N, C-alpha and C positions, 0 to 999 in steps of 0.2 A: 357542234362544234368543240372541241378539247380546250385546257387552258394552251397548251401549246400550240396547237395551228391560230388562234387567237392572238397570240406574240408576236408570232411571226406573221402576220396576216398586217399585223399593225406594223412591225418594222422595217415589211416591205410597203408599206406607205407611206412610209413618210420619206423614204427618195424620190419617192414618185410626186409627193406633194411639193417638194424639193424645185423637182424638177419643173413642173409646171409653176409654179412660182416667176424660176430664174425667166422662162420660154417667156410668158407673159410679159416679164419685165423686159427682154428686151426687144419684142416685137411694139409695143408701146413706145420707148426710147426710139424706135424708130419715127413717131410720130411725133411725140413732144419729148427731143433730147435732155428737157431740163428736170426729168422724174429723176427722184432723190430715194425711195424707198415704195414697194407696193403694199398697203395699208388692207385692204380687201378683192376679193376675189372673187366668184362665183360663176360655172361655169356657162349657163343659159339666162338669158334676160331678154324680156321684149320689151318695147318704146310706145308711147301713149303720147298725145302732147291735146293740151283742153282746148276747146274751140271756144271762146267768148261767144261770138255771136250768136254760133248755133249749141248752146251749151250742151255739148257731147264729148266725150272723147275718140280723135283719130289716132287709129293705130298707125306706124309710122312705122319703114321694112326698114328697122331695125334689130337686129338680134343675134345674140353670140355671147362671149365671154365678156362678163362686165368686172370693173378692175376699180378703182377707188386707188390714189397714191400720192406722196409727198411730193411738191415740187421744190426747186434750187429758187427763188426769187431773190437771192441775197444781192444782186447786183443793182437790183429795182429801179432799170432806168426806162427812158419813153419807147418802151419796144414795139408798145401796140399803137403807133402813128407811123410807122415804119413803115413803107412797102413790105408789102408778105416775101417779097422776092430773095429780103436781104434779111429775112429773120424767120424764128418761129411765135406764133402766137395764138390767142383764142381770138375767133373770131366767131361772134354766136349766129352764124349762118345754118339753119335745116338741126339746130340742136341748141342749148343754150352754150352759147361761148364755144364752141369750136373750137378744138386746136386745129393751127393751121401751123403746120413744120414746112417750112417750102425753102429750105435750102438748098435751094435746086428745084426743078421741078419734078421730079420722078417722084418726089414723097408729097407732094403740093397737089398732084391730080388722086392721090388716094382720098385726101381727109380731110381738104381741107373746107369746103360747101356743101357737102353731103352730097353732089352731084358729080365726081368722081372723076372734074377739069380744074376745079378752079375757081370756076365761076361765080359772080355774085347772085343772081337768080334765074332761073328762070319761069315759064310759067305753070311748070308740073310742080314746082316743088315749092311755088309761092306763097303756098297758106300755110307751111308749115317752117319756115324760114325768119329766123330769130333777128334781133338788132346787132349790128354789130360793134362791138367795143374798142375806144379810143381809150389814150392815155401811160401809163404806169404797167405794168406787168407784175398785180399783186394780188395772182391766182395763187395762194399757199398750196391747194389740191387739188387735183384735177379726175374727173369720172370719167372710163370713156365705155361704151360698149365694143369689139371688136367685130365687127359685121359679116355675119355669112351668109346672110343674100346677096349682097353684091359689094365692093372695093370701098364703099363709103360707110367713114366709121362714123359712129356718135359719141360726141364728147363735151363737158362741163367744168365750165374754170367754179371753184366750191373757194371761197371768200370769210372769214370767217367774221360772224355781225359785229365785232368791236372795231376790227379794222374797217367797216364799212362806214360806221360810225365816227370814228375818228377822222375818214376822209372827208367829211360833212364839215368837219371843227378844221380841220387843222390847213387844207388843202381846197377850201373851200368854190376860189377857181376853179380848179379843175371838176369841183365835181356839179357845178353847173354848168360847164361845157357838157359834161359825160355824167349824170347824174345816175346815180346806182342803188337799188333798194335794197335791205339787209335780205337774205336767202331763207324760206322756210321749212320744212321736211314735217309729212307727217302719214301713218300709214292708215289705208280707207278702200274695202272691197277689194281687198288684193293687191293695192297697187301702191307703192314707196311713191308718194305725190312728192316732188321738189318746184318749190316755186323760185326761179333763178335770180340773178340782180338785176334784169329788166322786167319784171312782174309775168314771164310766159311761162305757163306749168305745164309741165313735163311729169308723167304715171311712167312707171318703172315698175313690171312683172315679174315675179323671180319666182321660178321655180320650187324650189324650196323655205319650205316655212321657214322656217331658222335663221335661212340665209336671206329672209326678206325682212327680221327682224333685225338683224346686225347690220346690213347696211342702215338701216333707218336709226338704231343707237349710233354708228360712225358719222354718220351726216349729222343729228342732231350734235355727240362731240363734238366736230370738227367746227362747226355753227358756234357755239355756245363758250366755246374755249379759245385763250388767246394763241395764236398759231405757235407752232412749235417748229424745231428745225429737224428732232427725230424722232423716233419714237422707238419703244426698248424691243 
């Protein structure tokens, strides 16, 4: 490819990438209205959950675009104790802190609990259901997989470890009612492995090696640093 052709390809890729980001932002906003800024996205990811009893990975039926984004938690009120019909929340069914956007029944049927109908559990999904979170919405960041297999998306709240530790000290009563653990992330055997706030472990397989490193680096940065209101 000539230099001129390369330049043309690069220039044409820029608007396309901008369009993809805008599209992903708008789609995520349907499920989580608190999205503030898209930080990372990759076109294909698959999800696994670690089974502590069997000591093995279980592949879950979530594949598609993966995105990590900044959330607006400036209000920081007790959203997570309000019935899901009245607010958008992170609910950890079938994922680590799944986003449950229930401003009306239409959205909740697509994302709340990984089973497409907003119910808490069913027998076929019980093996990978997470623990429900309550209390204040402290989730500064979100991770979501926009599922291509079925209408149910996977989502995870991400909280800096400093926020979790401060909560233990300055809000001990709430932490006693709803204990949260610091999150962790590592890369092993082609998986980005994430331990969530409830000590559930998920593995994310990403097709592109560079994106695998990028998502690890980003999550590690988000966990190890104070929360930000925006990113340049």
